[in-house]
Structure formats: C-alpha cells, structure tokens
C-alpha positions as CSV (number, residue, x, y, z in Angstrom):
1,M,65.1,76.0,144.4
2,I,62.0,76.7,146.3
3,A,61.3,74.2,149.1
4,L,58.8,71.5,148.1
5,K,57.7,68.2,149.7
6,A,58.4,65.1,147.8
7,S,54.7,64.2,147.9
8,D,53.9,67.5,146.2
9,I,56.6,67.0,143.6
10,A,55.1,63.5,142.8
11,Q,51.7,65.1,142.3
12,I,53.2,67.9,140.1
13,V,55.1,65.4,137.8
14,G,52.4,62.7,137.8
15,G,54.6,60.1,139.5
16,E,54.4,57.7,142.4
17,L,56.4,58.4,145.6
18,K,58.2,55.4,147.0
19,G,59.3,55.9,150.6
20,S,58.7,58.6,153.3
21,D,58.0,62.2,152.6
22,V,60.8,64.7,152.7
23,T,61.4,68.4,151.9
24,V,63.5,69.1,148.8
25,S,65.4,72.3,149.0
26,A,68.1,72.1,146.2
27,A,67.9,71.9,142.4
28,P,68.1,68.6,140.6
29,V,71.4,67.1,139.4
30,F,72.1,64.3,137.0
31,D,75.7,63.7,138.1
32,S,75.7,61.9,141.4
33,S,79.0,63.5,142.4
34,Q,77.3,66.9,142.2
35,A,74.5,66.0,144.5
36,N,74.3,68.1,147.7
37,A,72.1,68.5,150.8
38,G,68.4,68.5,149.9
39,S,68.8,67.9,146.2
40,I,67.0,65.7,143.7
41,F,68.9,63.1,141.6
42,L,67.7,62.5,138.1
43,A,68.3,58.9,137.1
44,L,68.7,59.3,133.4
45,K,69.4,56.4,131.1
46,G,72.0,57.2,128.5
47,E,73.8,55.3,125.8
48,K,76.8,54.5,127.9
49,S,75.5,54.6,131.5
50,D,72.3,54.3,133.5
51,G,71.7,56.8,136.3
52,H,69.8,54.2,138.3
53,N,73.2,52.7,139.1
54,F,74.4,55.9,140.8
55,I,71.4,56.6,143.1
56,A,73.1,55.4,146.2
57,D,76.1,57.6,145.4
58,A,73.8,60.6,145.0
59,F,72.2,60.0,148.4
60,A,75.6,59.6,150.0
61,N,76.4,63.1,148.7
62,G,73.3,64.6,150.2
63,A,70.4,63.9,147.7
64,V,67.1,63.2,149.4
65,L,65.0,62.2,146.4
66,A,65.5,60.5,143.1
67,I,63.3,60.7,140.0
68,V,63.4,57.4,138.3
69,T,61.7,55.1,135.7
70,V,62.5,52.0,137.8
71,A,61.8,51.9,141.5
72,S,64.8,52.2,143.8
73,P,65.5,51.1,147.4
74,E,66.1,54.8,148.1
75,R,63.3,57.4,148.3
76,C,62.1,58.0,144.8
77,I,59.4,59.2,142.5
78,V,58.6,56.7,139.6
79,V,57.7,58.3,136.4
80,P,57.4,57.2,132.7
81,D,60.0,59.7,131.6
82,V,62.5,61.6,133.8
83,L,63.0,64.5,131.3
84,T,59.3,65.0,131.0
85,A,58.9,65.0,134.8
86,L,61.8,67.6,135.1
87,N,60.1,69.9,132.6
88,K,56.8,69.7,134.5
89,L,58.5,70.5,137.8
90,A,60.3,73.5,136.3
91,A,57.1,74.8,134.8
92,H,55.4,74.6,138.2
93,V,58.3,76.5,139.9
94,R,58.2,79.1,137.2
95,E,54.5,79.6,137.9
96,Q,55.2,80.1,141.6
97,L,57.9,82.7,141.1
98,K,55.7,85.4,139.5
99,D,58.1,88.2,140.3
100,L,61.1,86.5,138.6
101,Q,62.4,88.1,135.5
102,V,63.3,85.4,132.9
103,I,65.6,86.5,130.1
104,A,65.9,83.8,127.4
105,L,68.4,84.0,124.5
106,T,69.2,82.1,121.4
107,G,71.3,82.5,118.3
108,S,73.8,80.8,116.1
109,Q,76.7,82.6,117.6
110,G,77.5,84.5,120.8
111,K,75.0,82.9,123.2
112,T,77.4,82.0,126.0
113,T,79.4,85.2,125.9
114,T,76.2,87.3,125.8
115,K,75.0,85.3,128.8
116,D,78.2,85.9,130.7
117,L,78.1,89.6,130.0
118,L,74.5,90.0,130.9
119,Q,75.0,88.0,134.2
120,H,77.8,90.4,135.1
121,I,75.5,93.4,134.6
122,L,72.5,92.0,136.4
123,E,74.4,90.7,139.5
124,N,74.8,94.3,140.4
125,L,71.0,94.7,140.4
126,G,69.9,91.6,142.3
127,K,70.3,87.9,142.7
128,T,70.9,86.4,139.3
129,V,70.9,82.7,138.2
130,A,72.5,81.8,134.9
131,P,73.6,78.5,133.2
132,T,77.0,77.1,134.0
133,G,78.9,76.2,130.8
134,N,76.8,75.3,127.7
135,F,73.7,74.3,129.7
136,N,71.2,75.2,127.0
137,N,69.0,72.1,126.1
138,E,66.0,70.2,127.4
139,L,68.0,69.1,130.4
140,G,70.1,72.1,131.2
141,T,67.4,74.8,130.8
142,P,64.9,73.4,133.4
143,I,67.7,72.6,135.8
144,T,68.9,76.2,135.6
145,L,65.4,77.5,136.2
146,L,65.0,75.2,139.2
147,R,68.0,76.9,140.8
148,C,65.9,80.0,141.3
149,D,64.1,80.7,144.6
150,E,62.0,83.5,146.1
151,E,65.1,85.7,146.4
152,T,66.1,85.4,142.8
153,K,65.4,88.5,140.7
154,F,66.8,87.5,137.3
155,C,67.1,84.2,135.6
156,I,69.1,84.0,132.3
157,L,68.4,81.0,130.1
158,E,70.5,80.1,127.1
159,M,68.4,78.0,124.6
160,G,69.8,75.9,121.8
161,A,67.9,73.9,119.2
162,R,68.5,70.6,117.4
163,H,65.0,70.4,115.9
164,I,62.1,72.6,115.0
165,G,60.0,72.9,118.1
166,D,62.8,72.6,120.7
167,I,62.9,76.3,121.6
168,A,59.1,76.6,121.6
169,L,58.9,73.8,124.2
170,L,61.5,75.4,126.4
171,C,59.7,78.8,126.2
172,Q,56.4,77.1,127.1
173,M,58.1,75.9,130.3
174,A,60.1,79.0,131.1
175,K,57.7,81.8,130.0
176,P,60.4,84.4,129.3
177,N,59.7,88.1,130.1
178,I,62.4,88.9,127.5
179,G,63.2,86.8,124.5
180,M,66.4,87.5,122.5
181,V,67.6,86.3,119.1
182,L,71.2,87.3,118.5
183,R,71.7,86.2,114.9
184,V,71.0,83.4,112.5
185,G,74.1,81.8,111.0
186,T,75.2,78.4,109.6
187,A,75.8,76.5,112.9
188,H,73.8,73.3,112.8
189,L,73.1,73.8,109.1
190,G,73.6,70.1,108.6
191,E,70.7,69.3,111.0
192,F,68.3,71.9,109.7
193,G,69.2,71.8,106.0
194,S,69.0,75.5,105.2
195,A,69.5,78.9,106.8
196,E,65.8,79.5,106.5
197,A,65.1,76.4,108.6
198,V,67.7,77.6,111.2
199,A,65.8,81.0,111.3
200,Q,62.5,79.2,111.8
201,A,63.9,77.3,114.7
202,K,65.4,80.5,116.3
203,S,62.2,82.5,115.6
204,E,60.3,80.3,118.0
205,M,61.9,82.4,120.8
206,I,59.9,85.4,119.5
207,S,56.7,83.7,118.4
208,S,56.4,82.1,121.9
209,L,56.5,85.4,123.8
210,A,53.4,86.7,125.6
211,P,52.2,90.1,124.4
212,E,53.5,91.8,127.5
213,A,57.0,90.4,127.0
214,I,59.8,92.2,125.2
215,A,61.6,90.9,122.1
216,I,65.2,91.8,121.5
217,L,66.5,91.3,118.0
218,G,70.0,91.7,116.5
219,Q,70.7,93.4,113.2
220,Y,73.5,91.1,112.0
221,D,71.7,88.9,109.4
222,V,68.7,89.2,107.1
223,F,66.4,86.9,109.1
224,T,66.5,88.1,112.7
225,P,65.1,91.7,112.1
226,Q,62.1,90.1,110.3
227,M,61.1,88.3,113.5
228,E,59.6,91.5,114.9
229,S,56.4,90.7,113.0
230,L,56.0,87.5,115.1
231,H,55.5,89.5,118.3
232,Q,52.5,91.5,119.3
233,G,54.4,93.5,122.0
234,K,57.4,95.7,122.3
235,S,60.5,94.9,120.2
236,V,64.0,96.3,120.7
237,S,66.8,96.1,118.1
238,F,70.6,96.2,118.6
239,G,73.4,96.7,116.2
240,E,75.9,99.1,114.7
241,T,73.6,101.2,112.5
242,T,71.7,104.4,113.4
243,A,68.5,102.4,113.0
244,A,69.2,100.2,116.0
245,D,67.6,101.1,119.4
246,V,70.7,100.0,121.2
247,R,73.9,100.6,119.2
248,A,77.6,101.1,119.2
249,T,79.4,104.1,117.6
250,D,83.0,105.2,117.2
251,I,84.3,101.6,117.5
252,E,88.1,101.3,118.0
253,I,90.3,98.2,118.6
254,R,93.1,98.6,121.1
255,E,95.3,95.6,121.8
256,G,92.6,93.4,120.2
257,R,89.9,94.7,122.5
258,P,86.9,96.8,121.3
259,H,86.2,100.3,122.7
260,F,83.1,102.1,121.7
261,D,80.3,104.5,122.8
262,L,77.1,102.7,123.8
263,V,74.0,104.6,122.7
264,T,70.5,104.0,124.0
265,S,67.4,106.1,124.5
266,A,68.9,107.0,127.9
267,G,72.0,108.6,126.4
268,R,75.6,107.8,125.6
269,A,78.4,106.1,127.6
270,A,81.9,104.9,126.9
271,V,82.7,101.2,127.0
272,G,86.1,99.5,126.9
273,L,85.7,95.7,126.7
274,R,88.2,93.4,128.3
275,L,87.1,90.7,125.8
276,V,89.1,90.1,122.6
277,G,87.7,90.6,119.1
278,V,85.5,93.1,117.3
279,H,82.8,90.5,117.2
280,Q,82.3,91.0,121.0
281,V,80.7,94.4,120.2
282,A,77.5,92.5,119.1
283,N,77.5,90.4,122.2
284,A,77.9,93.5,124.4
285,L,75.1,95.3,122.7
286,A,72.8,92.3,123.1
287,A,73.5,92.2,126.9
288,A,73.1,96.0,127.1
289,A,69.7,95.8,125.3
290,A,68.4,93.1,127.8
291,A,69.8,95.0,130.8
292,T,68.1,98.2,129.6
293,A,64.8,96.4,129.3
294,V,64.9,95.3,132.9
295,G,65.7,98.8,134.2
296,A,69.5,99.0,134.4
297,S,70.9,102.5,133.8
298,I,73.2,103.2,130.9
299,D,76.0,104.0,133.3
300,Q,75.5,100.8,135.2
301,I,75.7,98.9,132.0
302,A,78.7,100.7,130.6
303,V,80.7,100.1,133.8
304,A,79.8,96.4,134.0
305,L,80.6,95.8,130.4
306,S,84.0,97.4,130.9
307,T,84.9,95.3,133.9
308,A,83.5,91.9,132.7
309,D,85.9,89.0,132.1
310,L,84.9,85.8,130.3
311,R,83.5,83.2,132.7
312,S,83.3,80.3,130.2
313,K,86.5,78.5,129.3
314,W,88.2,78.1,125.9
315,R,86.5,81.1,124.4
316,M,89.1,83.6,123.1
317,E,91.3,83.0,126.1
318,I,94.6,84.9,125.9
319,Q,97.9,83.6,127.2
320,E,101.4,84.9,126.6
321,L,104.5,82.7,126.9
322,R,108.0,83.4,125.6
323,G,106.6,86.5,123.9
324,I,104.1,84.3,122.0
325,V,100.5,85.2,122.3
326,L,98.2,82.1,122.3
327,I,94.4,82.7,121.5
328,N,92.6,79.6,122.7
329,D,89.2,79.7,121.1
330,S,88.8,75.9,121.1
331,Y,85.3,75.6,122.6
332,N,83.5,75.5,119.3
333,S,83.6,76.7,115.7
334,S,81.3,77.7,112.9
335,P,82.0,79.7,109.7
336,E,80.9,82.9,111.4
337,S,82.9,82.5,114.6
338,A,85.9,81.3,112.6
339,E,85.8,84.4,110.5
340,A,85.6,86.6,113.6
341,A,88.5,84.7,115.2
342,L,90.7,85.1,112.1
343,H,90.1,88.9,112.1
344,T,91.1,89.0,115.7
345,L,94.3,87.0,115.0
346,V,95.2,89.5,112.3
347,L,94.7,92.5,114.6
348,F,96.9,91.0,117.3
349,A,99.6,90.1,114.8
350,Q,99.6,93.6,113.4
351,E,100.1,95.1,116.9
352,R,102.7,92.5,117.9
353,G,104.7,92.6,114.7
354,G,105.3,88.8,114.6
355,Q,103.9,86.0,112.4
356,S,100.3,84.8,112.6
357,W,99.4,81.1,113.0
358,A,95.9,79.7,112.6
359,F,95.6,76.2,113.8
360,L,92.2,75.1,112.5
361,G,90.3,71.8,112.9
362,K,87.0,70.7,111.4
363,M,83.8,72.7,111.8
364,H,81.0,70.2,112.3
365,E,77.3,70.1,111.5
366,L,77.5,72.0,108.2
367,G,75.8,69.4,106.1
368,E,76.4,69.4,102.3
369,S,78.0,72.8,102.4
370,S,80.8,71.6,104.7
371,A,83.6,71.4,102.1
372,S,82.8,74.8,100.6
373,R,82.5,76.5,103.9
374,H,85.8,75.2,105.1
375,A,87.4,76.3,101.8
376,D,85.9,79.8,102.2
377,I,87.5,80.1,105.6
378,G,90.9,79.0,104.2
379,T,90.5,81.6,101.4
380,L,89.7,84.3,104.0
381,A,92.8,83.4,105.9
382,S,94.9,83.9,102.8
383,E,93.1,87.2,101.9
384,L,93.8,88.5,105.4
385,G,97.4,87.7,105.0
386,I,97.7,85.2,107.8
387,D,101.2,83.8,107.6
388,H,100.6,80.1,108.5
389,L,97.4,78.2,107.9
390,V,97.6,75.0,109.9
391,C,95.0,72.5,108.9
392,I,94.6,69.5,111.3
393,G,92.4,66.7,110.0
394,A,90.7,69.3,107.8
395,S,92.6,69.7,104.5
396,E,89.4,71.3,103.0
397,Y,90.5,74.6,104.3
398,S,93.3,74.6,101.7
399,S,91.3,73.2,98.8
400,K,90.9,76.5,97.0
401,L,94.4,77.9,97.7
402,T,97.2,78.0,95.2
403,A,100.9,77.7,95.5
404,N,101.3,81.5,95.5
405,S,98.9,81.9,98.3
406,A,99.7,84.6,100.9
407,S,99.5,81.9,103.6
408,E,102.0,79.1,104.1
409,I,99.9,75.9,104.3
410,H,100.6,73.1,106.8
411,L,98.6,69.9,106.6
412,F,98.5,67.4,109.5
413,E,96.3,64.5,110.4
414,T,96.7,64.8,114.1
415,K,97.1,67.4,116.8
416,E,100.3,65.8,118.0
417,E,101.9,66.1,114.5
418,A,101.1,69.8,114.4
419,L,102.9,70.5,117.7
420,Q,106.2,70.3,115.8
421,L,105.5,73.8,114.5
422,V,106.1,75.3,117.9
423,Q,109.8,75.0,117.2
424,Q,109.4,77.6,114.4
425,M,107.7,80.2,116.5
426,S,109.4,83.2,118.1
427,G,108.6,86.2,120.2
428,G,105.9,88.5,118.7
429,D,104.1,85.6,117.0
430,V,100.4,85.1,117.6
431,V,98.7,81.7,117.5
432,L,95.0,81.0,117.1
433,I,93.5,77.5,118.1
434,K,90.0,76.9,116.9
435,A,87.8,73.9,116.0
436,S,84.4,72.4,116.8
437,R,83.9,71.0,120.2
438,A,84.1,67.4,119.2
439,E,87.7,67.9,117.9
440,K,88.9,68.6,121.5
441,F,91.4,71.3,120.5
442,E,91.7,72.4,124.1
443,E,94.1,69.4,124.2
444,L,96.2,71.0,121.5
445,A,96.2,74.3,123.5
446,Q,97.3,72.6,126.6
447,A,100.0,70.6,124.8
448,M,101.3,73.8,123.1
449,V,101.5,75.7,126.3
450,A,103.5,72.8,127.9
451,K,105.8,72.6,124.9
452,I,106.5,76.4,125.0
453,I,107.2,76.2,128.8
454,V,109.6,73.3,128.2
455,S,111.3,75.5,125.6
456,L,111.5,78.4,128.0
457,A,113.1,76.2,130.6
458,A,115.6,74.9,128.1
459,D,116.5,78.5,127.0
460,A,117.0,79.5,130.7
461,E,119.3,76.5,131.2
462,H,121.4,77.5,128.2
463,V,121.6,81.0,129.6
464,E,122.8,79.7,133.0
465,E,125.4,77.5,131.3
466,G,126.7,80.5,129.3
467,E,127.0,82.6,132.4
468,R,129.2,79.9,134.0
C-alpha cells in the first residue's frame, strides 16, 4: 500500500480520527492474526463475531490504525460503515497510481484459475498483485487493490457478483484498464433467477469500462460475445474457433493435460499445460488474451503457460497413492465445472486402464432448476461410461438413471459412509471428488488419502510377514 497518514485517511473516508497521527504503510486486514507492521485493521461486525473485540490483538500484531463504527481506546477512525470507508480508500489509492495496469475478470467458471495463470505470466514482466484465494467481493477486491504501491505494475482483480450492480460498483472503484468476461453459466442461478440475469450481472464488467480500456470476451456461451456492443473501445475475443482473436488449435490431451498451439496476431507458439482437463484451454486463452493486451510477447506467454502450476488449493489437484489417482476438485461445483471434471475423469481412466469413480456432492445456488441440473450431470456420467457414480447427500444425480445404466450407483447420506468404497478400489483406478464449497468435500479427500495410506501400510506389513 502507498504510505498515507491516518489524518489523510480520515479525510478520504469521511471519518473522525481518534488518537495521534501515524503513517500507515501496509494494506488493511480484517483478521487480527494477519495484521502486520503498519497495517490497518477493519473492525467488521459479522453474524458470529464483532471485529471491535479484536482491535487490541490486531495492534499487538503490528496494526497502527483501526477503522471502526464504535470508538476504541486504540488509534482509530470512526465511520458510519467500515466497508464503505474501505471502498473510498481503495478508490483514492487507485487514483494515485495512474501508471498501474488493472486487469479485472469475472465469469461463471474459471475465474480463479485464469487469475493464477495470468499472475504467473505477468510476474515475469513486473511486480504483480493478485487476490489470494477466492478474494473477489466487496471486501476482498478493495483489499487486493490496496496491496498495490508505486512499484506495482499490474493488479489482477477477480470480481464475483451476488446481485445486479455488484460488479459495476467494484469497477467504479477499481477503474480497470482491461475488463474480462470468461463465460456466462448457471452458477448462482438460484440468486439471479435466469441465465439472462446472470449475463446482465457479468456484463457490468464491460459496460463499466472507459472508452480507452480493453474488453476481453470469451466465445464459450451465447451471451458473452454480445457484450462487445456495450463497449466503445477495443474488444478482443478468445476461443477455439477461427473467428477468435486469441485462439487454440491442434488441441491434444496427454496424461489428462492439454497441449495446443496458441495463435494470436503476433504468430503461433506451442503450449503444454501442466493443469489437468481440456477445460483449462479456455482459462489459458483468457490469460493469454489479457497478457497480450498489456504487451507480453507470444513466446513469453507460451513459456509461462507451460510452466504454470495451480496456486489455489482443491482445484483439480492430482495425487497418486497405491496406484490410485485422486482428482481433488472439491473447492466448488456448478453444472459446467462438474461436466468438465467428469470428462477429465474419463480421460484419466482411459489412460490408466482402471475403473472411474465420481464422488459427487450437492451443487448449490441452482434455484428451481437444481433437481434437473443434478439429474443431467448424473445422466452425463452414465453416458460417459463412468464406472461408479457415488452420490453423497445428493440422490438427485441418479434420479433419471435406470437399473441398466452404464454406471454403478452408490447412494450415501454422509461422507463418512462413502469412505467404505475405498476397500473396493485398486491400482489403476481414478477417483474424482467434487461438490460445492459448502459441502466441505476437501474433508472427504483428506480422509480418503488417509484411508489409502493406512491400506498401504497394512499391505506392507503383510509383505514383511510373508518374507519372514
């Protein structure tokens, strides 16, 4: 963060400074344990806790200022609303950093992976700030922006939306030089009510851009390409057709990982992704389009894409134990991402020669279409020839399947019950674990790994006894 005096911050956010003046030199935090030297502590009031109770802890960890709604014995700025004050501060800092290139992205699928890939590319060109984890809302976005200082060349912002108008407000604060929409899907359909409403929310990324900014649009749904009409300036498309400005050709899958030729106006370069799944091609193309827009060469982009590993956990993480491949994609789920994950599972199983296991939990926020969308994914699993469809607290996946389905169906109410299936697995099998974030399927992945390790240890003990 750029250095600012507490008295200046009070004026910027329209609050009252209590205590002596001091220079703030580090970005705000809302977790007192993450406070560090020179930082601001945001005393947010939540449903379960009140940040005002942790101000002393934050100062003990190095914070020098708190933004509060109730005056504190520690140095603080009293404001009517902490989030509003945070937004004002971030908007001010953005105005000061005129040379900063802000790349903002949104979409129903692929935001975090695209962010990770783009960060890997841009770090080779200059100091880059990007969100940690899923930091993409009215709290995480301004905090990410406030991590920038005079030396920062690029700031990547991931923007999610829960309501119409959310992304427009974030863009008003961040003033992106580049705005990206990856695709419009059915994630959050329960909140918005229709795909058209989801598209409207995402389109705010493009309609909010200044004429001199660049719009980058995916070609993976019917809504996103139409957003070009909302922008007066330059637009760049990415996809897998010859009409795309940034595209992939000659796509091959090797050991579950995509290889392709990246084609831009600058030429053609080979890319071999380390990431798993053919759906990663779209994320790589989005990152390539943004990197091209800020001046990266096609060779720089191709090399970076080919060396990038996932930074965010529980997204298509691959682990092999006892010859069993475990695909941990437990961070979140939607119909589109579940479909992509099932295709990846099939590819791995075909290469390994073992059985395929899909451990699936509920997909949330699908509204009235929830039952049918779950059933569609279950039907797809059968059509793809997945050997075992394991439904955990989500029998809807199996609702349209018959007794002669290609998939053997396993219904469980809890993750613990489903673990018994590990005993039926053998070398060469491939296991997918996927559900919405609230289902906490990372716990299933951890428990499954532990159970396999115990099984390995037992096998080794039996071998030793036999040798005796």
